[in-house]
N, C-alpha and C positions, 0 to 999 in steps of 0.2 A: 919729657919733662912736662909737668903741669904747672900752670901759672894761675894767679888769682888777680882779678881786677878789684881794687879796693877804693871805696868811697871815703869821704872824710869821716872821722870818728864822731859818733853821735853826741858825746859829751861836749865836744867843741862846737858842734852845730847848734845844739840846744842853747848853749850860752849865748851865741850870736843871735839866735832867734828871740831870746829874752832880753836883748839890748846890750849885751857885752860889747866892748870896743873891739874893733878889728886890729889887724897887724900894725896899723898906723895910729892906733889909739882913738879912732873915730867911731861913732855910732853908725852901723850899717844904714845905707839909704834904702827907702822903701819905694818900689815902683810897681806898676801893673803891667803884666805881660800882654803883648800883642799876639802871643802864640808862636812867635818865630825866633828861633835862636837863643833861647834862654835856658841853658842846661843847668839843672840843680846838681851840685857836686856831692850831695848826700844820698839822694835816691837814684841818682844817675839817669833821671828822666827829664824831659822838658817840662818847664812850668807852662801850664795851659793858658790859653787866651782868657784874659779877665782875672787871672789869679795874681795875688800879690807875691812879690819876691824881694829879696834883699840883694843889694850890690855892695860889695865890701872888698877891702884889701886882705889877701890871704897869703901867708908864707908857709908852705908845706915842709918846713924844716924846723928842727927843735931849737936851734940857736942862730943868732946873727953871725954871719961870716960872709966873705966876699961872694960865695956861690949861692947864698940863700935868697933866691929870687922871690920877689913879692909882686903880686899883681891882682887884678880884679877877678872876682868870681861871683856867681849867682847862687842863691839858696832859696828854696821855698820860704816864704814868711811863716807859713803854718808848719807845724810839725809834720814831717814826712818820715816814712820808714827808710832806714838805711838799706842801700842795695846789698843783696847777698854777695858774699865773696865767692866768685865763680870764675871759670875760665871763659865764659861767654862774653862777647863784646857788649859793653854797655849800650843800652838803647839810645842814649843821647849822642853817641858818636856817629853823626850823620854826614859830616863833611867828607869830601873826597880823600883827604889825607890829613895827617897829624904829625907833629914832631914827636919822635920816640927817642928818649935819651936815658942813658944809664948813669947811675950815681954810685959812688963807693960807700963803704960803711962809715966814712968820715963826712957824709952828706955833701960831697963835692962832685961836680961833673967829672965823669971819666971821659977824657978827651978821645975823640974818634968814635964814640959810641952813638952819637946823635945823628938823626937824619929825618927827612920828610918821607913818611911811609904811607902808601895807600892804606885806607882804613881797613880793608879786608886782609891786609898783611900784618897788622899790628901784633897779633898774638904770635905769629911765626917769628917776627923780628924780636920780640921780647924773649922768646925761647932761645933764639940764637945768642942774644946778649947774655943770657943767664948761663951759657956755656963758659963764660969768662969768670974766673974766680974774683976778679976785681969789681964786678958789678953786684951791688947789694940789692938794688931795686931800680925800677924804671918809672919815669914820668911820661904820661901822655899829655901833650900840650897842643894848643891851637897852632896850626901851621901859618895862620895869617896874623895872629896877634900875640902868640906865645903864652896865652892864658893857660893856667893849670887846669887839667880836666880830671885826671885820676892817677892813681898809682898802681903799678903792677909789681907783684912779689912772686917769689917761688912758692908753690903750694906745699 
């Protein structure tokens, strides 16, 4: 099976970069990167030292419901190119491990699908999850803070 890592949709990111409110109705905060640990969820690369970035609340689900987790993410303040949809591990995933968790077509967590997975095993874990008919997509989240990183889908 082939998988694809997916970044945030460009139209959503452009709106936020142009001052649209985040998931909490607030204008994204502007910060300057020190070059350490500021992964952009659109290009799936780190924001470089001295570059401006946005901090905002993001909900990677279409509707409010009990499982629609909302949390902080970072985006380049300037327009950046959306990462290609590929089976290659995104450049920004540099921690030793991440939470990898499956969701159903109803956008709810599929219990028993989540775990803290070594970074080099994320793709294999996603492929294993996709063997299950009840898994529609997978999230990669920070194992330390639960922050949304990216989505994985079947190719």
